[in-house]
C-alpha positions as CSV (number, residue, x, y, z in Angstrom):
1,M,-5.7,56.9,19.5
2,T,-2.2,57.3,18.3
3,R,-1.0,55.9,14.9
4,A,1.1,53.3,16.8
5,Q,-2.0,52.1,18.6
6,F,-4.0,52.0,15.3
7,Y,-1.3,49.8,13.6
8,H,-1.3,47.5,16.4
9,G,-5.1,47.2,16.5
10,K,-7.2,44.2,15.4
11,A,-9.0,46.1,12.6
12,W,-5.8,47.3,11.0
13,R,-4.2,43.9,11.2
14,R,-7.2,42.2,9.7
15,L,-7.6,44.8,6.9
16,S,-3.8,44.8,6.1
17,K,-3.6,41.1,5.8
18,A,-6.8,40.8,3.7
19,F,-5.7,43.6,1.4
20,L,-2.2,42.1,0.9
21,M,-3.9,38.7,0.2
22,S,-6.2,40.4,-2.4
23,K,-3.0,41.7,-4.2
24,H,-1.4,38.3,-4.0
25,Y,1.4,39.9,-1.8
26,I,2.8,41.5,-5.1
27,C,4.1,45.0,-4.7
28,E,2.0,47.3,-6.9
29,R,5.1,49.4,-8.0
30,C,7.9,46.9,-8.7
31,G,6.3,43.3,-8.8
32,Q,8.5,42.0,-6.0
33,P,6.9,40.4,-2.9
34,A,4.8,42.9,-0.9
35,E,5.2,43.0,2.8
36,I,3.2,46.2,3.8
37,A,-0.2,47.8,3.0
38,H,0.7,51.4,2.6
39,H,-1.7,54.3,3.2
40,K,-1.6,56.6,0.0
41,I,-3.0,59.4,2.2
42,Y,-0.5,59.3,5.1
43,L,-2.1,58.7,8.5
44,T,-1.9,61.7,10.9
45,A,-3.2,62.5,14.4
46,E,-5.9,64.4,12.7
47,N,-7.1,61.6,10.3
48,V,-6.3,58.3,12.1
49,L,-9.8,57.8,13.4
50,D,-11.4,58.5,10.1
51,P,-12.2,55.1,8.5
52,E,-12.5,56.6,5.1
53,I,-8.7,57.1,5.4
54,S,-7.4,54.8,7.8
55,L,-9.6,51.6,7.0
56,N,-10.5,52.3,3.4
57,P,-8.9,49.6,0.9
58,G,-9.0,52.3,-1.8
59,N,-6.4,54.3,0.3
60,L,-4.1,51.3,0.5
61,E,-1.2,50.0,-1.9
62,A,0.7,46.8,-1.5
63,L,4.3,47.6,-1.3
64,C,7.6,45.7,-0.8
65,M,9.9,47.2,1.9
66,N,12.2,49.0,-0.7
67,C,9.3,50.7,-2.5
68,H,7.7,51.6,0.9
69,N,11.0,53.0,2.3
70,A,11.6,54.9,-1.1
71,E,8.1,56.5,-0.8
72,H,8.9,57.9,2.7
73,F,12.6,58.5,2.3
74,G,13.2,59.0,-1.4
75,Q,15.3,56.8,-3.8
76,G,17.6,54.5,-1.9
77,G,15.0,53.6,0.7
78,A,16.8,55.0,3.7
79,T,18.0,58.2,5.3
80,A,21.5,59.0,6.0
81,A,21.0,57.9,9.4
82,G,20.1,54.3,8.1
83,L,16.3,54.5,9.0
84,A,13.6,52.2,7.4
85,F,10.1,51.0,8.2
86,D,9.5,47.5,9.7
87,E,6.6,45.2,8.5
88,N,4.2,47.1,10.9
89,G,5.2,50.5,9.5
90,N,7.2,51.5,12.5
91,L,10.3,53.5,12.1
92,I,13.5,51.5,12.8
93,Q,17.2,51.7,12.4
94,K,18.3,49.1,9.8
95,G,19.3,45.9,11.6
96,K,17.2,46.7,14.7
97,K,13.6,46.1,15.7
98,K,11.8,49.3,16.8
99,L,12.8,52.8,17.8
């Protein structure tokens, strides 16, 4: 299973929604509305099937898109190429849906 398949799967969608609800959709870093359940230990091809990492609420953090993008791209939330993450964690160019 790839990370893309995992993020589109029923188990992740259910957990992500429940986790964000448990955090009242508040970003744990800045207090703005949270839009994404972020994996503190990033998912890789090696660990995506390990539920202790991929489906463990203890490995999640409720983040707004700005804080999520800053986590992956540094301050400013985007790369020089204008990349960001969408609500499903897919890499996108700003203003577009999916790469």
